[in-house]
Every structure is written in C-alpha cells, then in structure tokens.
C-alpha positions as CSV (number, residue, x, y, z in Angstrom):
1,M,-5.6,-32.5,12.3
2,I,-5.8,-28.9,11.3
3,G,-2.5,-28.9,9.6
4,A,-3.5,-31.9,7.5
5,G,-6.5,-30.1,6.5
6,L,-4.6,-27.2,5.3
7,A,-2.1,-29.2,3.5
8,A,-5.1,-30.9,1.6
9,H,-6.8,-27.6,0.7
10,P,-6.2,-26.8,-3.1
11,S,-5.0,-23.3,-2.4
12,T,-2.1,-24.7,-0.6
13,A,-0.8,-27.4,-3.1
14,A,1.7,-25.2,-4.8
15,F,3.4,-24.8,-1.4
16,V,3.4,-28.4,-0.2
17,G,6.5,-30.6,-0.5
18,N,9.0,-28.0,-1.5
19,D,11.5,-26.0,0.2
20,G,9.9,-22.8,-0.7
21,P,7.6,-20.6,1.5
22,T,4.7,-22.3,3.3
23,F,1.1,-21.3,2.9
24,G,1.6,-19.4,6.3
25,D,4.5,-17.6,4.7
26,I,2.7,-16.5,1.6
27,S,-0.3,-15.5,3.8
28,I,1.7,-13.2,6.0
29,L,3.7,-11.7,3.1
30,R,0.3,-10.8,1.4
31,F,-1.0,-9.2,4.4
32,L,2.4,-7.3,4.6
33,A,2.0,-6.3,0.9
34,A,-1.5,-5.0,1.5
35,L,-0.3,-3.0,4.4
36,E,2.6,-1.5,2.4
37,I,-0.1,-0.5,-0.5
38,L,-2.1,1.2,2.3
39,E,1.0,3.0,3.6
40,T,2.0,3.9,0.1
41,D,-1.4,5.6,-0.5
42,L,-1.0,7.8,2.8
43,W,2.5,8.8,1.8
44,E,1.5,9.6,-1.7
45,Q,-1.3,12.0,-0.5
46,Y,1.7,13.7,1.7
47,N,4.0,13.9,-1.3
48,E,1.6,15.3,-3.7
49,L,1.0,18.2,-1.4
50,G,4.5,18.7,0.2
51,G,6.9,16.5,-1.2
52,S,9.8,17.4,-3.6
53,Q,8.1,17.5,-6.9
54,D,10.1,15.7,-9.5
55,N,10.0,12.9,-12.4
56,E,10.6,10.2,-9.6
57,E,7.3,10.9,-7.9
58,P,5.2,13.0,-10.4
59,K,1.8,13.0,-9.2
60,G,0.5,16.3,-7.8
61,S,2.0,19.5,-8.2
62,G,2.8,20.7,-4.5
63,N,0.7,23.0,-2.2
64,K,3.0,26.0,-1.6
65,P,1.3,27.2,1.7
66,Y,1.4,23.7,3.0
67,T,5.1,23.2,1.9
68,A,6.0,26.5,3.5
69,L,4.4,25.4,6.7
70,L,6.4,22.0,6.4
71,T,9.6,23.9,6.0
72,N,9.0,25.7,9.3
73,I,9.3,22.3,11.1
74,D,12.2,21.1,9.1
75,N,14.0,22.4,6.0
76,D,14.3,19.0,4.6
77,M,10.8,18.0,5.2
78,S,9.9,17.9,1.3
79,Q,12.6,15.6,0.6
80,Y,12.0,13.3,3.7
81,I,8.2,13.1,2.4
82,H,9.3,12.3,-1.2
83,D,12.0,9.7,-0.3
84,N,9.5,7.9,2.1
85,T,7.0,7.8,-0.7
86,E,9.4,6.5,-3.2
87,D,10.5,3.8,-0.4
88,E,6.8,2.6,0.1
89,F,6.4,2.1,-3.4
90,T,9.6,0.0,-3.6
91,H,8.4,-2.0,-0.4
92,F,5.2,-3.2,-1.9
93,N,6.5,-3.8,-5.2
94,F,9.4,-5.9,-3.9
95,I,6.9,-8.0,-1.8
96,N,4.5,-8.5,-4.7
97,E,7.4,-9.6,-7.3
98,Y,8.7,-12.0,-4.7
99,L,5.2,-13.5,-4.3
100,E,4.9,-13.7,-8.0
101,S,8.3,-15.5,-8.3
102,K,7.0,-18.1,-5.8
103,G,3.9,-18.8,-8.0
104,A,1.5,-16.8,-5.5
105,K,-1.0,-14.1,-6.6
106,P,0.3,-10.6,-5.8
107,V,-1.7,-8.0,-3.8
108,D,-3.8,-5.6,-5.9
109,L,-6.1,-3.3,-4.1
110,E,-6.9,-1.1,-6.9
111,K,-10.7,-2.1,-7.1
112,F,-10.8,-0.8,-3.4
113,R,-9.9,2.7,-4.5
114,K,-13.1,4.3,-3.7
115,L,-12.6,7.0,-1.5
116,P,-12.4,10.8,-2.8
117,G,-9.0,12.2,-3.1
118,S,-8.0,15.4,-1.7
119,T,-9.4,18.8,-3.3
120,A,-6.5,20.7,-2.2
121,D,-4.5,22.6,-4.6
122,G,-1.6,20.2,-5.7
123,S,-3.5,17.1,-5.3
124,S,-3.8,14.6,-8.1
125,G,-7.4,14.2,-6.9
126,K,-7.4,10.5,-7.7
127,K,-9.5,7.8,-5.8
128,R,-7.9,6.7,-2.6
129,L,-7.7,3.7,-0.4
130,T,-7.2,6.1,2.4
131,N,-8.2,9.8,2.7
132,L,-6.2,11.8,5.4
133,M,-9.2,14.4,5.5
134,E,-11.8,11.7,5.9
135,L,-10.4,9.1,8.4
136,N,-13.9,8.0,9.9
137,E,-14.8,7.1,6.4
138,A,-11.6,5.5,5.7
139,C,-11.9,3.3,8.8
140,R,-15.5,2.1,7.7
141,H,-13.9,1.3,4.3
142,F,-11.2,-1.0,5.6
143,A,-13.9,-3.5,6.5
144,D,-14.3,-4.0,2.7
145,L,-10.6,-4.7,2.1
146,P,-9.4,-8.3,1.5
147,F,-7.2,-8.7,4.7
148,A,-10.4,-7.8,7.0
149,T,-12.3,-10.6,5.5
150,G,-9.4,-13.0,4.9
151,L,-6.7,-12.7,2.1
152,S,-6.3,-15.9,-0.1
153,P,-3.0,-16.6,-1.1
154,R,-4.1,-17.9,-4.6
C-alpha cells in the first residue's frame, strides 16, 4: 500500500515506469550531495588557511603560522588539504550533474550560508554552512537544512 502511494505521488512521476533511478535512489543521491556540500564547506575552510594556495583553489590567502604548524605534523599537509578540498568540490558537482541528467533537481544549500566565516588571517570571511570555530552554533544551524526536514527530489 505504501509503495502504491509513493508511485502515485506527483513528485515521483518522472521516475515511474523507466529503467532509470527510482524515487528512493534520487532521494539518497540528494542526501549524499548535501553531505558532500557540507564536507566541501569544512575542507574549504581548512584550505583557505592551510592548503596550498593556487589558481585551482584560489579562495583565501593562507595563514603562515597555521601552515607552519601543519608542516610540523607532515611536510605535505598543505598539499593534502588542497587536494581533498578539490576532491570534495568534484564529488558534489558530479552527484548534482548526475541528478540533473536524470531530470531531478540538484542540491543547492547556498540559501543556508548564514554562519559567519573565520576572521583569521588568510580566510575569505565568506558566510558558511559550517564554522569550525563555532561548532555548537553550526549544530543548531543543521536543523534548518533541508535533509533535517526532508529533502524533496523535485
């Protein structure tokens, strides 16, 4: 009975009767895209302060004292942070492009960028979805994100 109700729901109409992804598949992919966007926001903050600064990931200008401390941990830490940041952008862009190719709405969390960014030297200072310096506030903010209240695939 529940399956029949979902199949009749207008938001699932594009996914019924074809060999493509199901409504459930699209919902899972949208959830994963949202997580990748959040992960990208975290890595981008690390990259602004401690990642290798170049034209691939141009935001921020680096924080020399922070970067020096990272070098004490691992000489390649700046490159590791840079590469992970670039990978995270690739992950959510790939999932969103796949969703669009299947007629589903991509995930866009830009309207939820409300948290203040870092004020540390090297930070872009842009509004954030997450804030490494204010994790309590960030956790309260998560309740406002779409996956906390139900992501609609359309």
